[in-house]
Every structure is written in C-alpha cells, then in structure tokens.
Steps between C-alpha positions, in 0.01 A plus 500: 500500500684168513393207717751342734444123533666266748544146367639212695487157655369467856472215747161442659629665819599817312875448449654624174860426597727295267240331279752393234789427733754668271794726585411756765207291622615374837177378666543157660220370272623683190364359176161412644328587169692235307581245772177455690220520242438299185576713194195566285550749213145632533569604861769735369298636205460830686868574437447474124185712517691772685749536216231655281424759770854583611648820362770540768648312795573630849728352764645580837880497516543144631256347251663692216845377602370140511286504184688725255807281436285186471196631311716694251631173354194281563290390203205464740523876562598612148182708465621720788840585347408822323230621740578808709603410853484705818697424814382675814804549721665777695829309507555329162775683309443577131801289402340190658235473226524186287599561138304340218166481677318795347458852631518520880429800720567530871220665696623633833170539689134412528430851366694407184276194459189717542629739234573211260143374541367840391671469162386333182530129440350170606522272800820474704551160663690449825667157523631373834590810702273437799645787705452742211144376444414555868640853491312585179177348633531710816526805271186383309694459175408139408184448294497122461638172639562191284564211737560131453438348842671164563375230738800516732544647848847644553454641850746786464644727235428823319135583468345717234259700712583749771444428866478874568191626676311672221144541385323207343546471126266300282581310186267398217549157344561541126581139413571168666567138412590185690723230354519124574843541664348729765632830358245780499516809276363815662490837325379789715441867423567739785189706569539862598 
C-alpha cells in the first residue's frame, strides 16, 4: 500500500492560501512565505528531504493548472519532471494536461485515489490542493502531514483541515524543528 502525504506551507492561524503569490494565487496577502519571513535555507530543507521520498505527485485541478506550466520549466522543480502525476478532478478534460511534464493520469473520484493507494509504489505527495486534501482526509486516505508553519497570521483564506463535525482524530509527531526565522517544521503521522 502507498502512503499519501500532504506537504505544504501554513500560516500560524491555519491558512494555506497563496503562499508563493504566483499565478492563480489570489489571496490579498499572497506571497506571505517569501515576503514576510527572512529566508533561511535550513527552514526549507524539508522540501529537499521530500524529494528522496516522493515517487508520485498528486494535485487537485486548480493546483495542477497553476503548477504544471510553471514547474515543468522550473529548474527548482526539475526532479519532479519525470515523476508520475495524478490530478483528481471530475471536470478536467484529458486534452488539458500539460505536455512535457511526465506521465499524468486524471483520477475522477476519491474511490480512484483509494484504489491507487492499494497498488505498488512509494509515497505520493500532495502539493497545494487544500480542498482535495480536506476531501481525502475526510475519507481517511492521508497517512502523513509535512507542514512548514510560518509566523504570520492571515485572518482568512483556505484552510487545510475540515470544519466538518466528525470524530476526533489524533496525530503522532514524527519530527519537528524550529528555525531562527520563526518557521516551524511539523511532521505528523495520522493514527488510526
């Protein structure tokens, strides 16, 4: 069975909206990861560590449409080029997939994601895609969270975790680190 891992940047008040401020990121404070906090390479070392664990990428439709054209040609994301990619969308047409960015499969439902997880292979990382992550978490399909929490309060925007009334879920801390710029790395396993 494959593990599904959510990785992302989060404000201290739980907002994951528009961290880089690029195209498709319309939050009024877009770019808060690069504008509001001193850059320290060690605070972003988690992203490099993830590369060794990533065997596939997963996106929701909007994140795919924002990332694919940019990441395909980005040297910072060159290691992702040939990895299999999965886009979870009931509306994305097959002819909307970006050429030259490795094999990409559209999954049409949460059931398709569950079936993919039952197959062979390593960890699948979800980047961005907060709405998809919430839906998959509600279906108990996410095994781990890799979060870089930034010392900013954004007040409004997309959150990662559901506000639905559901049973308590506990997480087990796997790893953590705090950096001089106030960023905190938190890696949690979902306990079942």
